N, C-alpha and C positions, 0 to 999 in steps of 0.2 A: 184629419183629427190629430190633435197634439198628442205627443207621448206623455206618459205619466211624469217624466222628468220636466218636460215643458210646462205641464199643468202646475207642478209644484213651484217652479220658478215664477210663473205668472201670478199664482196665488200670493206668494210672499211679496212680490212687487206691488200687487194691488193693495195689500194691507198697509205697506209702508207709504204708498202714495196717498191713500185715504187719510192716514194720520198726518202726513205732511200738509195736505190741503187744509185739514181742520186746524192745525196749529197756526198755519199762515193766516187763516181766516180770523182766528182769535186775535192775532197780532194786529191785523188790519183794522178790525173793529175797535180794539183798544186805542190805537192811535187816533182814529176818527172821533171816538168818543171824547178823548182828552182834548182834541182840538175844538170840538163842538162846545164843550162845557167850560173850556178854559180853566180847568182845574190844575192845581199845582202838583200834579202827579207825573212822575216820569213814565215813559212808555213801558219800562220794565214793570213798574208797579201796577199799571192798568192791565198788562198782559197776565201778570200773576193773579190778579183778581179775577179776570175772565176765566183763567185756567181752573182756579179753585171752584168757581161757580159751575163750570162744565163738569168737573169731577163729581160734584155733589149731584148734579142731574143724572150723570151716568150711573152713579152709585144707587140712586133711588130706582132707576130703570132696571138695574141688575138685580136688586133685591125683590122687587114686587112682580117682575114679569112672570115667574113660574106660577104664582097664585092667580094671575090674570088668565093665563092659558088654561089652567085647570078649571077655573070657574066658567070661562066662556065656551069651552068644549063640552061641558056637562059630563065629563068622564067619570067612570066608576073604577076606583082602585080595587084590584082583585085580592081576595083573601087566599090563603094557601089551600090548594086543592080545587079551586073553582074552575080553572081551565088547565087540567093536568098536562095535556100535550103542549100547549103554548108555554107553560111554565118550564117544562123539561127542555123544550127546544131552545128557549132563550138562555136557560142555565147552561146548557151544553155549549152553545155558540159563544156565550160570554166567557166561559172558562177557556175555550180554545183561543179566543182573541185577546185574553188577558185583561179584560175590563171588569169592573165591579158589576155585579148583577143589578140591573135597574129595577125600580118598582114597576109593576105591570098594571095597566089600566085598559079598560074597554070603553070605547066611545059608542053610545047607542045610535049609530047612524048606518043606513044601508049603503052609503057611498064606500067604495073600496079604497081605503087609505090608511096611513100609519104615520107616526111622527115621534120624535123624542124631544124632551125639553128639560131644563134644569139650569141652575147657576153654579154647580160645582160637580166634580167627578163623583162625589159620594152622594149626590142628591139628584140623580137623573131618573126620569120616568119614560118608559116606553109605552105609548098608547096605540092600540090597534082598533080600527073600526070593525064593527060586527060584519059589515059588508065585505071586508077583505077576507075574513075567515070563511064566509059563505061562498064567495065567488072564485077563490083561488085554491089550487090543490096544495098539498103539504110542501112539496118542493118549492113551489112559487112563494109560499108564505115564508119558508126558510130564507129564500133570497131576499125578501123584503126585510126580515128581521136582521139579517146580516148587514144590509145597507144601513139600517138605523143604528146598529152597533158600531158601524164605521163612523157615523157622526159622533158617537160618544168617544170613540178612540181618538178621533182627531179634534175633540173639544169644539166642534162646530157650533153647538148651541151657545156655549159661553162666548166664543169669539163674535158670533153674529148678533147676540144680544147687545154687546157693547158697541160694535161698529154701527149697527142699525140706528142707534140713538144719535149718531153724529149728524146725519142729514136732518133728522127731526129737530135737533137743537139749533142747527143753522136756520131752519125754517122759522122756528119760534122767534129767534133773534131778529130775523128779517122782518117778520110781521110786526113785531113790537116797535122796531125802529121806524118803519115806514108809517105806522100809525102815529108815532110821536111827531114825525116831521110833517105829516098832513094836518095834524091838529094843532100845530104850534102857531102862535100869532107872530112869532119872530121869524121873518123871512130873510134874515141876513145869512152870513156865511155859516153860522152854527147849524141852522136848519138844513143847509145844503150838505154839511158833513154828515148829519144824521141820516138824510135820505140816501147819501152815497153808501153809508154803512149797510142800510137795508138792501140796496141793490147788490152789494157784494154778497150779502147773506143769501139772497135768492140764487145768485150764480153758484155759490158754494154748495147750496142745497142740491141743485141740479147735478153738479159734478159728483158730489159725494154719493148721491143716490145711485147714479150710474155705476160708480165704483163698487158700492156695496152689493148691487144686483149682480155685477160681474163676479164678485167674490162668491156670492151665493150659488151661482151656476157652477163655478169651479169646484166648490165643495160638494155639490151633488155628484159631479163626475168622480171625485175621489171616493165618495161613499159607494157609488156603483162599482168602482174598481175593487174596493175592499170586499164587497159582497162576493164578487167573482172569485177572488182568491180564498176567502174564508170558507165558502161552500164548495169550491172546486167546480162549480157549475154556473158559469155566466149565463148560460141559456135559460136557467130557471128565472133569474131576475129579468132577462129580456122578455120572456113570456109573461111574467108578472106585470111589467110595465105596460105591455100591450093591453092586457086584460083590465088593468087599472084605468088606462086612458079610455077604453071602451065603456067601462062601468061609469066613470065620472061623466062622460058625455051624455049619459041617459038620465042623470040626476037633475031634477028641475030646480032644486034650491040654489040660491046665490052662493058664490064662493065665500068661505069663512074668513074672518079677519086674521087667522093664524095660518093662512094657506102657504106662507113662505116656509113653514116647518114641515109641511106634508112631503111625502115621497114623490107626489105628483100634484102639480097645481091644477085645481079643477077648471079654472078659467082657460088655462093653456090647453088642457086636454080637450075641452069642448071645441076650441078653435082649431086644433089639429084635426080632430075627427070630422068637423064640419068641412074643412078643406079637402079631406079625402072623399067625403060624401059628394062634394061638388063634382068629383071625377069618378063617381061610383060605377059608371059603365065600364071603366077601365079595370076595376077590381072585382066587380060582381061576377064571379066565376060561374055560379049556377043560374044567373040571370033571373033571380026571383025578386029583384028590386030592392033587396035588403042586404046590407053588409053584416055578416055575422063575425064572431071573434076571429075565426080562422082566416077569413078574407081580409079583415082589418090587419091581422098580423102580417099577411103577405104584402099588404099595402105599406105597412111600416118598414118591412124589409126593403122594398123598392125605394122608399124615401131615404133609407140609410145608405143606399148606394148612389144617391143623387148628390148634387152639389148645391141644391136649393137651400137658401137661408131666408127665414122670415125677417121682414124689415123690423118687426116689433121685438125681436129677440133681445135687444139691448135693454128693454124695459121689463124683462121676465125674470122671475126668481129662479126658474128652472130651465135647463137646456131643453131644446126640442127632443121629443122622444126618439126621433130617428138618429140624432147625434149620440144619444145615450146607447142606443143599440149598436152604433158603429164602434164606440169605445169597448163595449162588452164583447163584440166580435174580435177586436184586436187583442183583448185580454185572453179570450179563449185560445187564440193562436199562441200566445206567449205561454199559457199553461201547458199546451201540448208540447212545446219546446223545452219544458222543464224549467221555466223561469222561477227564480227563488223569490217568493213573496217577501221574506224578511229583508232581503237586500234592497227592495224597493221602499218598504215602509219603515225601516228603522230610523230614518231621519225625519219622519213626519211628526 
């Protein structure tokens, strides 16, 4: 498991590389478009035009995404006094972390999950599923809330909203250019340039998507780390993540479209738990044929000590639960040694 310093460096490098790939893609498409249309525009002019269009698209994505999330999750914004314990807990942790108190909302879902979203530090919402409040104890819920406040402190929602639009934009350009080339009656060099631009777009979409997913996993690690330091109890979040994975694995509904925002991806949780169930004889301590939460927790602990890595991790928005447990164990050791949280987070 990488140290927090290594995570920070890798995260910064991923952001820079994603932007470099995107700018290079715009430049390549601009040159190919100029060559295909034989327009009297310099490469600089076409690049600037492409860049402006990209900024417009990113701006629209940035502005409307909070409304889409709120509508699609059917959340209910809380009035003052509706959930006193939740309100007081968030208020206390937000004050300790130095972030503005987010708006609170409840999602009417039995699945144990939580997420934050918004497009500015002054317009953030913390949404908690009803299932999370029912299935976790207060210390575990505090660990989850601290994780979500970590996302707010690190501006993860804002960063990921912008960067996640890059592969989408590349895909849209690729589809449109490939459609233009396939439908063109002109099979000369111009059509070839357009088809090449589409192929470049598909390649950039794939690369950018992998980079954005990697960044998403890194930011989840950072939020986990922040929760451990803010609450002083990494074990609380560790226990919460296990219960969340167990609870999500029992839910029959399909994963939601905003699953990248959740503290745990339902699809990944189901896959992880199913993998453990395939080896249930190894973890079924009471031999009743069923893995309960305690036995699943022990299985997660064993996975945390192993070196196994899923081949599909590169395509996941969240790190495997066992990797998150491993980092939380590392943080617990650092806390026992008196590590200064401010010294680690002041540059984030």
